[in-house]
VMD Tcl script that draws the C-alpha trace (Angstrom):
set ca {
  {25.29 39.58 -40.00}
  {28.27 37.39 -40.67}
  {29.30 34.45 -38.58}
  {28.32 30.89 -38.12}
  {26.01 29.81 -35.56}
  {26.05 26.05 -36.71}
  {20.79 17.58 -34.95}
  {18.82 6.17 -42.78}
  {17.49 5.18 -39.67}
  {15.14 6.98 -37.29}
  {16.76 5.27 -34.28}
  {20.27 6.30 -35.33}
  {19.08 9.79 -36.20}
  {17.54 10.18 -32.74}
  {20.76 8.99 -31.10}
  {22.75 11.50 -33.14}
  {20.36 14.29 -32.25}
  {20.49 13.42 -28.55}
  {24.30 13.37 -28.65}
  {24.45 16.77 -30.34}
  {21.89 18.17 -27.92}
  {23.97 16.94 -24.99}
  {27.11 18.51 -26.47}
  {25.28 21.81 -26.98}
  {24.03 21.80 -23.39}
  {27.61 21.23 -22.19}
  {28.73 24.33 -24.10}
  {25.84 26.36 -22.70}
  {26.61 25.31 -19.12}
  {30.20 26.41 -19.66}
  {28.92 29.75 -20.91}
  {26.80 30.18 -17.77}
  {29.78 29.27 -15.58}
  {32.03 31.82 -17.28}
  {29.33 34.50 -17.08}
  {28.96 34.00 -13.32}
  {32.73 34.06 -12.87}
  {33.37 37.15 -14.99}
  {30.18 39.05 -14.16}
  {30.51 38.69 -10.43}
  {27.28 36.97 -9.49}
  {24.30 34.81 -10.27}
  {21.69 37.54 -10.80}
  {20.96 38.14 -14.51}
  {19.42 41.50 -13.62}
  {22.87 42.83 -12.70}
  {25.06 40.47 -14.75}
  {24.43 41.11 -18.45}
  {26.78 38.30 -19.47}
  {24.74 35.83 -17.44}
  {21.52 37.13 -18.95}
  {22.94 36.50 -22.43}
  {24.07 33.00 -21.43}
  {20.60 32.21 -20.03}
  {18.86 33.50 -23.17}
  {21.10 31.31 -25.32}
  {20.23 28.32 -23.14}
  {16.50 29.03 -23.38}
  {16.76 29.42 -27.15}
  {18.26 25.91 -27.26}
  {15.35 24.60 -25.13}
  {17.54 23.78 -22.16}
  {15.23 22.89 -19.24}
  {14.89 25.62 -16.64}
  {16.07 23.30 -13.87}
  {19.31 22.67 -15.79}
  {19.90 26.41 -16.07}
  {19.25 26.96 -12.37}
  {21.56 24.09 -11.41}
  {24.31 25.46 -13.66}
  {24.05 28.88 -12.01}
  {24.02 27.39 -8.50}
  {27.04 25.21 -9.27}
  {28.93 28.15 -10.78}
  {28.26 30.27 -7.69}
  {29.37 27.44 -5.42}
  {32.57 26.66 -7.31}
  {33.30 30.16 -8.52}
  {33.99 28.85 -12.01}
  {37.70 28.82 -11.18}
  {38.55 25.91 -13.49}
  {37.34 27.54 -16.70}
  {38.81 30.42 -18.66}
  {37.71 32.04 -21.89}
  {40.38 32.00 -24.59}
  {40.08 33.63 -28.01}
  {41.69 31.65 -30.83}
  {42.24 32.87 -34.38}
  {42.44 30.92 -37.63}
  {42.52 31.18 -41.41}
  {39.94 28.97 -43.09}
  {39.48 27.82 -46.69}
  {39.65 30.65 -49.21}
  {41.60 32.85 -46.81}
  {38.53 33.45 -44.65}
  {39.37 34.87 -41.21}
  {37.94 33.13 -38.15}
  {37.51 34.14 -34.51}
  {37.03 31.16 -32.19}
  {36.00 31.86 -28.57}
  {36.46 28.82 -26.32}
  {35.82 27.95 -22.68}
  {38.58 25.70 -21.42}
  {40.23 24.32 -18.31}
  {43.34 23.42 -20.33}
  {44.38 25.97 -22.95}
  {47.19 23.77 -24.32}
  {44.78 20.89 -24.97}
  {42.21 23.15 -26.60}
  {44.84 24.84 -28.74}
  {46.09 21.47 -30.00}
  {42.55 20.30 -30.81}
  {41.74 23.48 -32.71}
  {45.03 23.39 -34.61}
  {44.51 19.76 -35.61}
  {40.90 20.38 -36.68}
  {41.90 23.42 -38.75}
  {44.62 21.48 -40.57}
  {42.32 18.53 -41.29}
  {39.70 20.81 -42.84}
  {41.71 23.05 -45.14}
  {42.72 25.82 -42.77}
  {45.36 26.75 -40.25}
  {45.56 28.29 -36.82}
  {46.79 31.89 -36.70}
  {48.72 33.81 -34.07}
  {47.18 36.28 -31.67}
  {46.19 39.44 -33.50}
  {46.59 37.91 -36.95}
  {42.90 38.26 -37.87}
  {41.16 39.77 -34.83}
  {41.73 43.28 -36.20}
  {39.20 42.39 -38.92}
  {36.40 42.10 -36.33}
  {34.70 44.26 -33.71}
  {33.01 42.65 -30.73}
  {29.45 43.96 -30.67}
  {26.20 43.57 -28.82}
  {22.93 42.63 -30.49}
  {19.57 43.89 -29.21}
  {16.38 42.48 -30.72}
  {12.86 43.78 -30.19}
  {9.55 42.73 -31.69}
  {7.74 45.07 -34.05}
  {4.67 44.27 -31.93}
  {6.28 45.92 -28.90}
  {7.90 49.03 -30.39}
  {7.31 51.38 -33.28}
  {9.97 52.02 -35.90}
  {10.45 55.49 -34.44}
  {11.06 54.05 -30.97}
  {13.49 51.47 -32.37}
  {15.53 54.27 -33.95}
  {15.45 56.24 -30.68}
  {16.82 53.20 -28.84}
  {19.47 52.76 -31.51}
  {20.55 56.38 -31.15}
  {20.72 56.17 -27.34}
  {22.86 53.03 -27.54}
  {25.13 54.54 -30.22}
  {24.18 51.77 -32.64}
  {26.52 50.60 -35.36}
  {23.60 49.31 -37.41}
  {19.84 48.84 -37.23}
  {17.81 46.55 -39.47}
  {14.53 44.65 -39.54}
  {14.05 40.97 -40.19}
  {10.53 39.57 -40.21}
  {8.83 40.91 -37.09}
  {12.08 41.91 -35.37}
  {14.17 45.05 -35.11}
  {17.84 44.11 -34.83}
  {20.18 46.71 -33.37}
  {23.95 46.23 -33.41}
  {25.69 48.22 -30.68}
  {29.25 48.64 -29.37}
  {30.11 45.93 -26.83}
  {30.78 48.66 -24.27}
  {27.13 49.77 -24.42}
  {25.68 46.41 -23.32}
  {25.52 47.52 -19.70}
  {23.25 50.42 -20.72}
  {20.65 48.27 -22.50}
  {18.42 47.65 -19.46}
  {18.45 51.33 -18.51}
  {17.52 52.46 -22.02}
  {14.85 49.83 -22.76}
  {13.27 49.56 -19.32}
  {10.15 47.37 -19.52}
  {10.26 46.96 -23.31}
  {10.57 43.21 -24.07}
  {13.90 42.49 -25.73}
  {16.77 40.05 -25.93}
  {20.51 40.63 -25.97}
  {23.48 38.72 -27.30}
  {27.04 39.31 -28.47}
  {28.97 38.45 -31.62}
  {32.10 39.36 -33.57}
  {31.15 41.62 -36.47}
  {33.54 41.58 -39.44}
  {34.85 45.00 -40.48}
  {36.90 43.54 -43.35}
  {35.21 40.88 -45.49}
  {36.57 38.23 -47.85}
  {34.53 37.47 -50.97}
  {34.26 33.79 -51.90}
  {32.18 31.75 -54.35}
  {29.49 29.20 -53.45}
  {31.87 26.26 -53.81}
  {34.32 27.76 -51.34}
  {31.43 28.73 -49.04}
  {30.58 25.03 -48.69}
  {34.17 24.32 -47.64}
  {34.06 27.14 -45.10}
  {30.83 25.74 -43.68}
  {32.43 22.31 -43.30}
  {35.45 23.94 -41.64}
  {33.37 25.89 -39.11}
  {31.10 22.94 -38.34}
  {34.13 20.75 -37.58}
  {35.44 23.37 -35.15}
  {32.05 23.86 -33.50}
  {31.85 20.13 -32.83}
  {34.76 20.52 -30.39}
  {33.43 20.60 -26.84}
  {35.52 23.61 -25.78}
  {34.59 25.80 -28.75}
  {31.70 28.17 -28.06}
  {31.19 29.39 -31.62}
  {33.06 30.30 -34.81}
  {32.75 33.75 -36.39}
  {33.94 34.33 -39.95}
  {34.29 37.24 -42.34}
  {33.24 35.60 -45.60}
  {30.68 37.05 -47.94}
  {29.37 35.58 -51.21}
}
mol new
graphics top color blue
foreach p $ca { graphics top sphere $p radius 0.5 }
foreach p [lrange $ca 0 end-1] q [lrange $ca 1 end] { graphics top cylinder $p $q radius 0.2 }
display resetview
């Protein structure tokens, strides 16, 4: 699966880690806010986007009280200030990048992303310039302890999966984004998690040296508060 999901002194290291953790929590709260706004409510049982946002927050060890407060605040305010904007860029080596962002000021965010791209060997691209190289997909993961391989393939078939694979003790099923709403109905009580990502349909081959530059490029973008994540189409 392509894409980047990217804390001499113990005291300074701890401060850096705490700062990064705080920045990550800010992004996750924004994700919860947008999910409530776009999904029409604060119940993850009926709002799949909110369920995904909550699972991401739990994976990052965000305290439960923080998650509950974020949902309550989003319901109270309606999340009107934030909007999700999809930016596109060309990174080092001609690698295509999709950059989802949550922002209350698209002009500010656009300027920050453009500046960061240019400082790190890339450039911002116009709408539609690279997005055709990606499909937005859902990801369903289940433990091999909870389902048999046969059952995993049955689930994949019911959800019209693009791909199914295993990694360690997990079955990973990639499905069309439009099938996310059917996941709960198909899986029922089977323990599972869901997420979304942009799956590259056209890949760019680069060497290890260029891969390091792409990693630096994506990390610089992901340090921006408004940027949710950076998805790329490189392969080595």
